C-alpha positions in Angstrom: -13.9 -9.2 -4.1 -14.9 -5.3 -4.0 -18.4 -4.2 -3.2 -19.5 -1.0 -4.5 -20.8 1.8 -1.8 -24.3 0.1 0.0 -23.7 -3.1 -0.6 -22.0 -5.9 0.6 -21.1 -9.0 -1.9 0.0 15.4 26.7 2.9 15.8 28.9 5.6 15.9 26.6 7.4 13.9 23.9 10.5 12.3 23.3 11.9 10.5 20.4 14.9 7.8 20.0 15.9 5.9 16.8 14.0 2.7 15.5 15.4 0.0 13.4 16.0 0.0 9.9 13.3 -2.3 7.8 14.5 -4.5 4.8 14.4 -1.4 2.3 16.5 0.7 4.8 13.7 2.4 6.2 13.4 3.4 9.5 11.1 5.0 12.2 11.5 7.2 15.7 10.0 6.4 18.8 7.5 9.0 20.2 6.6 9.4 23.8 3.8 10.8 25.2 2.3 10.9 28.5 -1.4 11.7 29.0 -2.9 11.6 32.6 0.0 9.5 33.5 -0.1 7.1 30.9 2.7 6.5 28.7 2.1 6.3 24.9 4.6 5.3 22.3 4.5 5.8 18.9 6.4 4.5 15.8 6.9 7.7 13.8 7.8 6.6 10.2 8.3 10.1 8.8 7.1 11.5 5.3 5.3 14.0 4.3 1.3 14.8 4.4 -1.5 13.4 4.1 -1.2 12.1 7.4 -2.2 8.5 9.0 -2.3 7.0 12.1 -2.5 3.5 12.7 -3.9 1.6 15.3 -3.5 -2.0 16.5 -5.6 -4.7 17.8 -6.1 -5.9 21.1 -3.2 -7.4 22.5 -1.2 -6.1 19.6 1.3 -3.7 19.0 2.5 -0.8 16.3 5.0 -3.1 14.9 2.1 -5.2 13.0 1.6 -1.9 11.0 5.7 -2.1 9.6 4.6 -3.2 6.3 2.3 -1.1 6.0 3.9 2.1 7.4 6.7 1.6 4.7 4.3 1.3 2.0 2.4 4.3 2.8 5.6 6.6 3.7 7.1 5.8 0.7 4.1 6.6 -1.4 4.3 9.8 0.5 2.3 10.1 3.6 3.1 10.8 7.1 2.8 7.7 8.9 2.3 7.2 12.9 1.7 3.9 14.5 0.9 3.8 17.9 1.6 1.5 21.0 -2.2 2.0 22.1 -2.4 1.7 26.5 -1.9 -1.9 27.9 -0.1 -2.7 24.6 3.7 -2.9 23.3 5.8 0.0 24.9 2.6 1.8 26.2 1.9 1.7 29.6 1.1 -1.9 30.8 -1.1 -1.6 33.7 -3.4 1.8 33.1 -6.0 2.0 35.3 -8.8 3.0 32.7 -9.1 0.8 29.8 -12.5 2.4 28.9 -13.3 3.0 25.5 -13.3 6.5 26.1 -9.9 6.5 27.5 -8.4 4.8 23.9 -10.3 7.8 22.1 -8.9 10.2 24.4 -5.3 9.0 23.5 -5.7 8.8 19.9 -6.7 12.5 20.0 -3.9 13.4 22.3 -1.5 12.0 19.9 -2.9 13.6 16.8 -2.4 17.4 18.7 0.6 16.4 20.3 2.3 15.1 17.0 0.8 17.8 14.9 -1.0 15.5 12.4 -4.0 17.2 10.3 -6.9 15.6 9.7 -5.3 12.0 9.4 -6.4 9.0 8.2 -7.5 7.1 10.6 -6.3 3.2 9.9 -7.5 0.5 12.9 -7.6 -3.3 12.9 -10.1 -4.9 15.1 -10.5 -3.1 18.4 -8.1 -0.5 16.8 -10.8 -0.5 14.0 -13.4 0.1 17.0 -11.4 3.2 18.5 -11.0 4.2 14.9 -14.6 4.2 14.7 -15.9 5.6 18.0 -13.2 8.7 17.4 -14.7 9.5 14.0 -17.9 9.7 15.6 -16.8 11.7 18.7 -14.6 14.0 17.0 -16.5 14.5 13.6 -13.2 17.2 12.4 -10.6 15.1 13.4 -10.1 12.5 10.2 -10.2 12.9 6.8 -11.2 9.2 6.0 -11.6 6.1 7.7 -10.3 2.4 7.5 -11.7 0.0 9.6 -9.8 -3.5 8.8 -12.1 -6.3 10.4 -13.7 -4.1 12.5 -17.4 -2.9 12.7 -20.1 -1.7 15.5 -21.1 -5.2 16.3 -23.5 -6.1 19.3 -23.3 -6.9 22.6 -21.4 -9.8 23.3 -21.7 -11.4 26.9 -18.6 -13.4 27.9 -16.0 -12.0 25.0 -13.6 -11.0 28.0 -13.4 -14.6 29.3 -13.1 -15.9 25.9 -10.7 -13.7 24.7 -8.7 -13.7 28.1 -8.9 -17.7 28.2 -7.1 -17.7 24.8 -4.6 -15.4 26.0 -3.7 -17.4 29.2 -3.4 -20.4 27.2 -0.3 -19.4 25.5 2.8 -21.6 26.2 4.8 -18.6 27.4 7.5 -18.3 27.8 8.3 -19.2 24.0 11.4 -20.5 24.0 12.4 -19.4 20.7 11.4 -17.1 18.1 10.5 -20.2 15.8 8.4 -21.6 18.4 6.3 -18.5 18.7 5.5 -18.0 15.0 4.5 -21.5 14.6 2.0 -21.0 17.4 0.7 -17.6 17.0 0.8 -18.0 13.1 -1.9 -21.2 13.1 -0.5 -22.2 10.0 0.2 -18.5 8.3 3.4 -17.7 8.4 3.2 -14.1 8.1 0.3 -13.7 10.9 3.0 -15.8 13.5 6.1 -13.2 12.7 3.8 -10.4 13.2 2.9 -11.7 16.4 5.9 -12.7 17.5 7.5 -9.2 16.9 5.3 -8.1 19.5 7.0 -10.2 22.2 10.1 -9.5 24.6 12.9 -11.3 25.5 13.7 -11.3 29.3 13.7 -14.6 31.8 15.2 -17.2 29.4 12.2 -16.6 26.8 9.8 -14.8 24.5 6.8 -13.0 26.8 3.6 -11.0 25.6 4.0 -7.6 26.4 0.6 -7.5 27.7 -1.3 -8.4 31.0 -4.5 -11.0 29.9 -6.5 -9.1 32.4 -6.1 -6.0 31.1 -6.9 -7.5 27.9 -10.1 -8.5 29.3 -10.9 -5.1 31.3 -10.7 -3.5 27.6 -13.6 -5.4 26.3 -15.5 -4.9 29.2 -18.2 -2.2 27.5 -18.4 -4.4 24.3 -20.6 -7.0 26.6 -22.9 -4.6 27.6 -24.0 -2.7 24.1 -23.5 -2.4 20.4 -22.2 0.9 19.0 -24.2 1.5 15.9 -25.1 4.7 17.2 -22.0 5.9 16.9 -21.8 4.6 13.6 -24.3 6.6 12.2 -22.7 9.6 13.5 -19.7 9.0 11.5 -19.4 11.9 8.5 -16.3 11.2 6.8 -15.5 8.7 3.8 -15.2 5.2 5.3 -13.7 2.1 3.6 -14.0 -1.5 5.3 -11.4 -4.2 4.4 -12.6 -7.9 5.6 -11.1 -11.2 5.7 -13.0 -13.8 3.9 -12.7 -15.9 6.9 -12.4 -13.0 9.3 -15.1 -12.5 12.3 -17.4 -9.6 10.4 -20.4 -11.1 9.3 -22.4 -10.4 5.8 -25.0 -9.1 7.9 -23.0 -6.6 9.8 -21.6 -5.4 7.0 -25.0 -5.0 5.3 -26.2 -3.0 8.2 -23.4 -0.8 8.1 -23.6 -0.3 4.5 -27.5 1.0 5.4 -26.8 3.1 7.7 -23.7 4.8 5.7 -24.6 4.5 1.9 -21.3 5.9 1.1 -19.6 3.0 2.6 -17.1 1.4 0.3 -16.2 -2.5 1.4 -13.5 -5.1 0.0 -13.6 -8.8 1.3 -10.3 -10.6 0.6 -10.7 -14.0 -0.1 -8.6 -16.6 1.8 -7.4 -14.1 4.3 -8.5 -14.2 8.1 -8.9 -11.5 11.1 -5.2 -10.5 10.5 -5.5 -8.6 7.0 -3.2 -6.3 7.8 -0.1 -9.0 8.5 -1.8 -11.5 5.5 -1.9 -8.9 2.8 -0.3 -5.4 3.5 0.4 -4.7 -0.1 -3.0 -5.2 -1.0 -4.6 -3.0 1.9 -1.8 -0.3 1.3 -3.3 -0.5 -2.4 -6.9 0.0 -1.5 -6.0 2.9 1.1 -3.9 4.7 -1.4 -7.2 4.8 -3.6 -8.9 6.9 -1.2 -9.2 10.8 -1.9 -6.6 12.8 -0.3 
C-alpha cells in the first residue's frame, strides 16, 4: 500500500576484496578509524549517485547485500557500513551515544568521498540516518527510513532487547539451526541474520556484545526525537512492514510534521523489510529523484 504525501493509509582506510555474490558481483572492504574506533564498510563500487546503507541494532552490513547489488547494478555507488559495536567494526567502543553513531556516518561520507549520498537506514540505522540528516542538512540528498521513526521515550527498552539477545541459544551448532531460530518461520530473515554470525570455538556466534547493544539504546529511554525529525529538510521516504513496529499514529505524526513525506506499507512483512522484500525496497528507492 502506498500512502500519498502527508497521509498514512578519519585516520585512514584500507581495502580488501569481498566475496562474489550469486550474480558475480563483489564488494571491497574499506576500513576507517575514527577516534580509535574501527569502522568497516562494504564498498560495492558503481558510479553515482551515492548511497550509504545503515543496518539496525545487532545487525551487520551484509544484511544489505541484496539491495546493494540492485542499486549498484542500476548505476549507484553503494557503501554499507558495519557500525561501531557491530560486525567487522570495533566490538567494544566506549562511546555508543547517538552522536557517536552520527559522527561515524559523517566520517565515512568524508573519507570515502561520497557526494550528498542517499541515506538508507533500517530500525536503529534509520534512526541514525534521521539524526544525521537533521544535524547535517547539506549532507544527504534524500532519506529512506525502513521501519524507523522519531519514536518516543521507551523506559526498559535496553533491558528488553538485551534479554532477547542473551536468550539466543549460542553457539548455534550449524547455519541451519541459526537460520531456523533467527528467522522464526521466515527463511529470508533467518538467512540475513545468520550471515552476521562468525564461526569460532566449534559453533556460530554473534558479532556483537549484548551490553554494548543495550548501551546503544540508552538515549531512547529518555526522550523522543521529534525535534530532529522536524529539522530534516531533504526528501524522505518511509517504508514500513504491515507487521512491523511503527504504528499508524507515529507515521501520521511524521507526515503532519513533514508534509512532503512519502510512505509505503508492505502487506505481510515484518520489521526486516530489507531482508523480506529487497527488490520492492530497491524499486521504491530507484523512483526517488536523483
